[in-house]
N, C-alpha and C positions, 0 to 999 in steps of 0.2 A: 536052408532058407535063402532065397535070392536077394540081390541088392535092392530090387524094386520093392519087394515085400518088406524089407527092413525099413526103407524110407517111409512107407505108409504106416508102419507100426510106430516109428519114432516121432513122426509129425503130429503136433497137438491139434486136436479138433477144435477150431475157434469159430467155425462158420456160424453155428447156432448159439454160441455163447455170447452173453452181453458184455460190452466193454466197461471198464471201471468208470466210475463217475468223474474222476479228475480228468481222465483222458477225454471224455465226452465234453466236459466244460471247455477244455483247451481248444478242441476242434471247433466248437461253436463260436468261441471268441475270435479265432483266426478267420472264420468264415464271415463274421460280422465286420471285421476290419477291412477285409477285401471288398465287401459290399459297399462300405462307406467310401473306400478309395475310388471305386468305380463310379459312385454317385458324384463325388467331388470332381473327378475328371470330366464327367458329362456336363456338370455346371460350368466349368471353366471353358469347355469347348463351346457351349451355348453363348457364353459371354463374348468369346472371340467372334463368333458369327454375328452377334448383335453389333459389336464394334465395327466389323467390316461393313455391315449394312448401313450404319450411321455414316461412315466415311463415304460410302458410295452414293449417299443421297445428295442431290444437287443443292449448291449454296444459293440462297435467295439473292438475286441481283438487285443492286440499288438503282432506283429510278433516276436517270439523268434528266436535267432540264432540257426542254426542247429548244431548238435554235432561236425561236422568237424571244424566249426568256433570256437566253444568253446575250442576244443582241441588245435587249432593253437594259440589262445590267451593265454591259460594257458602255453603252451610250450614256447612262447616268453617271458612271464613274468618270468618263471623259469630260462631261460637262462640269462636274465638281472640280476636277483637276484644273480645267481651264479657268474657272472662276477664281480658284485659290491663287493660281499663278498671276492672274490679272490684278488681284488685290495686292499681292506681294510686290509686283512691279510698280504699282502706283504708290505704295507705301515707301518703297526704296527711293523712288524719284523725289518724293516729297522730303524725305530725310536728307537727301543729297542737296536739294535746293536750300533747305534751311541751314545746312552746314556751310555751304558756300556763302550764304547771306551773312551768317554770324561771323565767319572768318573775315569777310570784307569789312564788317562793322568793327571788328577788333583792330584791323590795320588802320582804319581811319581814326579811331579813337586815340591810338598811340601816335598818330601823325599830327594831330591837332597842336600839341605843344611846339612842334617844329615850325608849323605855319605861323604860330604866334611869334616865334623868334625871327622868322623872315620878315614879318610886318615891322617888328622893332628895328631890324637892320635897314629896311627901306627908309624908315623915318630918319635913322641916324645918317644915312647917305645923303638925304636931302638937306639935313641941317649940319653936316660935318664940315669942319674947316681944316681938319687934318686927315690924312689917309690911313695912318697906322691904326687908329681905333676901328676904322671900317674893316680893314683887313683882318684884324683879330676877331671881329664879330662874324665875318663871313667864314673864317676858319672854324669857329665854334659851331656855327650852324651846319657846316659840311660834316664835321665830326659827329654831331648828334644824329644827322640823317644816316650816315654810314653805320653808326653803332646800332641804330634802330633796324636797318636792313640786315646787318650781320646777325642780329638776334633772331631774325626770321630765316636764317640759313643761307643768305647771300654771301658769296665769297669771291674776291677778285682773283683772276688767274695770274699767277706769277709767270712772266714771260721773258723779260730781259736777261740775256746770258744763259738761257735754258736751251736745251736741244729742241730743234723744231719738231713739234708733235702735231700731226694732222688731226688728232682727237681733241686738241685744245686750241690750236693756232690756225689762222688763215693767212697765208703769205700773200701780201699785196705786191711786193717786189723783192728783187735780190740785188745786193750791192757787193762789191769786193770787200772781204772781211778786213776790218782795220787791224786785226791781229790774227795770227795763225790759229790761236785757240778758239776763235769765234767762227771758224768755218762750220757751216751747217747748223749754226745757232742763231737765236734771235738777237738782232743788233739793236732794234728800236721797235717801239710800240706806237702804232698810229691811233688805234682805238682799243681801250681796255676790254677784256672779256670777263665774263662772270659765270659762276656756277651757283645753282640753287639746290641745296641739299645734295651736293656732289654730282648734279646733272648740269651739263653745259647748257646755258640758256642763251649765251652769245659768245662766239669765238673771238679770240683776241686777234685783231688785225695787225700784222707784224711785218717787219723788214728782216730778211734772212741774209746772213753773210755767206759768201761763196769764195 
């Protein structure tokens, strides 16, 4: 017997035989799973195509106001700002005037007692028989005036014996220094200088040694 014939004899004839039930069920199950997978993949692909379609759709543009509306809005805004600034300017000016007025009133109210002392001193001079009481009265009046001004920030510039300073002093003349140590310094004061709240309101007129 040849090898070909032996193979035909040994091979089982399964062509016309039915498969066992378990194998058939297994095959059917695998085929259903593959069908479901194919259906799922198709659904995902459709969703992707839908997303692409949505993205590619043009976005609705917002309608911008026309130039006339823009101009009208800007004009209205400008007019409002101008009116507000004008009101602020008027209010500030009024407050400043009231402040100046009240500040002047305060000064005069505090100066009235000094005027009363001057009136008493004048009467004393007219009736005085001795000069010493008059001098004492004048000294007291001068002290009260200077104390009042000092309380408002007025301060006398100290000059005699100090180095000449153009920020504080005004040299009227120069003379030979009476001492070597007074060269370049203030020797005498012709007219006193004053500062108001550390600001020079009048320079001291001085004589400088050289």
